[in-house]
C-alpha positions in Angstrom: 109.7 120.4 91.5 111.9 118.1 89.4 111.6 118.2 85.7 108.5 117.3 83.9 108.9 113.7 81.6 106.1 112.7 79.5 105.2 108.9 78.8 107.0 109.0 75.4 110.2 110.4 76.5 110.1 108.0 79.4 110.0 105.1 77.8 112.1 106.3 74.9 115.0 107.0 77.8 114.0 104.2 79.8 114.7 101.6 76.8 117.8 103.6 76.7 118.6 102.9 80.4 117.9 99.2 79.6 114.8 99.3 82.3 111.9 97.1 82.2 108.8 99.5 82.9 105.0 98.7 82.8 102.8 101.3 82.5 99.3 100.5 83.0 99.3 96.5 81.8 100.5 93.3 83.2 103.5 92.4 82.5 104.1 89.0 83.2 107.4 87.5 84.0 107.6 83.9 83.2 110.5 81.9 84.8 111.4 78.1 84.9 113.8 76.5 87.3 115.0 72.6 87.4 113.0 72.3 90.8 109.6 73.2 88.6 110.8 71.5 85.3 107.5 71.0 83.7 105.3 72.7 86.1 104.2 76.2 86.4 105.8 78.5 88.8 103.9 79.3 91.6 102.0 83.5 91.5 102.5 83.4 95.6 104.5 81.8 98.0 103.4 82.1 101.8 106.2 81.1 104.0 105.2 80.6 107.9 108.2 80.7 110.5 109.9 82.3 113.2 113.2 83.0 112.0 111.8 85.9 109.1 115.2 85.9 107.5 115.1 82.6 106.5 111.4 82.5 105.6 112.2 85.5 102.8 115.4 83.5 101.3 113.0 80.5 101.3 109.8 82.4 99.6 112.2 84.0 97.0 113.7 80.5 96.0 110.4 79.1 95.6 109.2 82.0 93.3 112.9 80.4 91.4 115.7 82.0 92.9 116.8 86.1 93.2 119.0 85.3 89.7 115.6 85.5 88.2 114.9 89.2 88.9 118.6 90.5 89.4 121.4 89.9 86.7 124.8 90.8 87.1 125.7 94.3 87.4 121.3 95.6 88.3 120.9 98.4 89.5 118.1 97.5 92.1 116.0 100.1 94.0 114.6 98.9 97.4 111.1 100.1 98.5 111.0 99.4 102.8 108.5 100.4 104.5 111.2 101.7 107.5 109.9 104.9 108.8 107.3 104.0 111.1 108.5 102.6 114.8 105.7 101.1 116.8 105.9 97.8 116.9 103.4 96.0 114.1 104.0 99.0 111.9 107.4 98.4 109.8 108.8 95.7 107.7 111.4 93.5 109.5 114.7 94.6 109.1 115.3 90.8 109.5 113.3 90.7 105.7 115.1 93.6 104.3 118.2 92.6 105.0 117.8 88.6 103.5 116.7 90.3 100.2 119.3 93.3 100.1 122.0 89.8 100.7 120.6 87.6 97.8 120.5 90.6 95.4 124.2 91.3 95.9 124.9 87.4 95.7 122.9 87.5 92.5 125.6 89.8 91.5 123.7 93.5 91.8 126.2 96.6 91.4 124.0 98.5 93.6 121.0 99.2 96.1 119.3 102.2 96.2 117.0 102.5 99.3 114.2 104.3 97.8 112.6 105.4 101.1 115.7 106.1 102.8 115.4 103.4 105.3 117.2 105.4 108.8 120.1 103.6 110.4 117.8 103.6 113.7 115.6 101.0 111.6 118.6 98.7 111.1 119.3 98.9 114.7 116.6 96.6 115.2 118.2 93.8 113.6 121.2 91.9 115.3 123.8 92.4 112.5 126.8 90.5 111.6 130.1 92.5 110.4 129.4 91.6 106.9 125.4 93.0 107.5 126.7 96.3 108.2 129.3 96.5 105.4 125.8 95.5 103.1 123.8 98.5 104.8 126.4 101.0 104.3 126.9 100.2 100.9 123.1 100.8 100.4 122.8 104.1 98.5 120.1 107.4 99.0 117.9 108.3 96.5 118.2 111.5 94.7 115.5 113.5 93.1 112.7 113.6 91.7 110.8 113.8 88.5 107.3 114.8 87.4 105.1 111.8 85.0 102.7 112.5 83.0 99.8 109.6 83.7 97.4 109.9 80.7 95.6 107.1 82.1 95.0 107.8 85.6 91.8 108.8 86.5 92.5 111.2 89.6 95.6 111.3 89.3 97.4 113.1 86.0 100.8 113.4 87.1 102.9 112.2 89.5 106.3 113.9 91.5 108.3 110.8 91.7 112.1 109.7 92.4 113.9 109.5 89.9 115.8 106.5 90.9 112.3 104.5 91.3 111.9 104.9 87.3 115.7 104.0 86.1 116.4 101.1 88.5 116.9 97.7 86.8 114.7 95.9 88.9 112.2 97.0 91.5 111.6 95.4 94.9 108.9 96.3 96.7 108.6 95.5 100.5 105.7 96.5 102.3 104.3 95.5 105.7 100.8 94.7 105.8 98.7 96.7 108.1 95.6 98.2 109.3 95.3 102.1 107.7 92.8 104.6 108.7 92.4 105.8 105.2 92.3 103.0 102.6 91.6 100.3 105.7 94.8 98.4 104.5 98.3 99.4 103.2 100.7 96.7 101.4 102.5 97.1 98.1 100.2 99.6 96.4 100.2 102.0 99.5 103.7 101.7 99.3 104.2 103.4 96.4 103.6 106.7 98.1 107.0 106.1 100.0 108.7 107.5 96.0 106.3 110.1 95.7 107.1 113.9 96.9 105.2 115.4 99.4 103.1 117.5 97.7 102.3 114.5 95.7 101.3 113.1 98.5 99.2 115.9 100.0 97.4 116.0 97.0 96.7 111.6 97.2 95.0 112.9 100.3 93.7 116.7 100.0 92.8 117.0 96.2 89.2 116.5 96.5 89.3 119.6 98.0 88.3 118.2 101.6 89.4 119.3 105.2 90.8 115.7 106.3 93.9 113.4 105.6 91.4 110.7 105.0 88.1 112.2 104.5 87.7 110.7 101.2 89.2 107.1 101.0 88.0 106.5 97.5 89.8 109.5 96.1 93.2 108.6 97.8 93.1 104.9 96.8 92.6 106.0 92.8 95.5 108.0 93.5 97.6 104.7 94.7 96.1 103.0 91.6 97.1 105.7 89.5 100.5 105.9 90.6 101.2 102.5 89.7 100.8 103.3 86.2 104.4 104.8 86.7 105.9 101.3 87.0 105.2 97.5 88.1 107.5 96.0 90.5 109.9 92.8 88.9 109.4 90.9 93.3 107.4 91.8 95.9 108.3 90.5 99.4 105.6 91.3 102.0 106.3 91.3 105.5 102.8 89.4 107.6 105.0 88.4 110.4 103.5 90.5 113.4 101.7 93.6 112.5 98.9 96.3 113.4 95.7 95.1 112.9 94.5 98.2 114.6 95.3 102.1 114.4 97.1 102.6 111.5 99.6 103.4 109.4 101.6 104.7 112.3 99.9 102.5 115.6 100.6 101.6 118.8 97.3 99.0 118.0 96.2 95.6 118.3 99.0 93.3 117.2 98.3 89.9 114.8 101.4 87.7 114.6 100.7 85.2 111.9 104.6 85.0 111.0 104.0 85.5 107.7 106.2 86.2 104.5 104.3 86.3 101.2 106.8 87.1 97.7 105.0 87.2 93.9 105.7 89.3 91.5 102.2 90.9 91.3 101.1 93.5 93.8 98.0 93.5 93.3 97.9 89.6 93.7 100.2 90.3 96.9 97.9 93.0 98.4 94.7 90.4 97.7 96.1 88.0 99.4 97.4 90.1 102.6 94.2 91.6 103.0 92.8 88.1 103.9 95.8 88.4 106.9 94.3 91.2 108.0 90.8 89.4 108.1 89.5 91.6 105.3 87.6 90.4 101.7 89.4 91.9 98.6 86.2 93.7 97.6 86.7 95.5 100.9 89.6 97.4 100.0 89.1 99.8 97.4 92.5 100.5 95.9 92.8 96.6 95.5 89.8 97.2 93.3 91.0 100.1 91.6 94.9 98.9 90.5 93.0 95.9 89.3 90.5 97.5 87.0 93.6 99.1 85.4 95.3 96.1 84.6 97.9 96.3 86.4 97.1 93.2 88.5 95.0 90.4 89.4 93.3 90.1 92.7 91.0 86.8 92.0 92.7 84.5 94.5 91.2 82.1 93.2 92.8 81.7 90.1 96.4 81.8 91.4 98.8 79.3 92.1 99.8 79.4 96.0 102.4 77.6 97.5 102.4 77.6 101.4 105.6 76.4 103.5 106.6 76.7 106.6 110.1 76.5 107.6 
């Protein structure tokens, strides 16, 4: 079990580290580029194309470029859904590789793989020598700490990776797909890749049920509560090929929209991702509960959405 840090202590320590943390309120990032002079930046960028590496670069560039999020010397925490191995169950390594490359181009000092992506994950992509060197430089995460969550509805504390708290930039990289417990998984559900096994068990069985998915409302609320710890700096989600049945581990029926979705609001990214799977936003309880916490907006009608093809 890690050390316990309360909210006040963590804010103080985070300030000394130069990190940017949001505890439940919406942290808005206003960025401007020459390409958007005099115009507002999009809230979401959706890029369609068969080259997932290029689609990812285009999506981030349309948001203003990685330098808007990663400054020289930054420590980046990268949360990639990488442990599943069936087709349509994991974030494409080409997408993760594009983000890693852009982070180093922007001047990142280090990148930590918060889920500690295994080497077998990277072997699913064709890697150049430079790609392999970049991947080899990615660090594994360290230990966990326990964070108190006074605003948590069901989750009053969570044991979570220290690196998630201490990195300067947090990039959440899920895959959109079906999920037996929450109906849908994306940015919000991906946070469980940073929590300890004991916290994960509580998410699933803290309501004193016998089955892993017997209380989806409790699970959904715990996921929303966990996002009171920290909001992502950037979200890059895989909507290229995903299972639409038998999630999260598959195998299942696969849809191939060939989309990469990027934005700074994880709730908005998930709201859009749910529609890719043919769901209404109101069908996904954890999205609603995260919005109720003020973490982000699920109202797609109020968002500036830019759609591109490459």
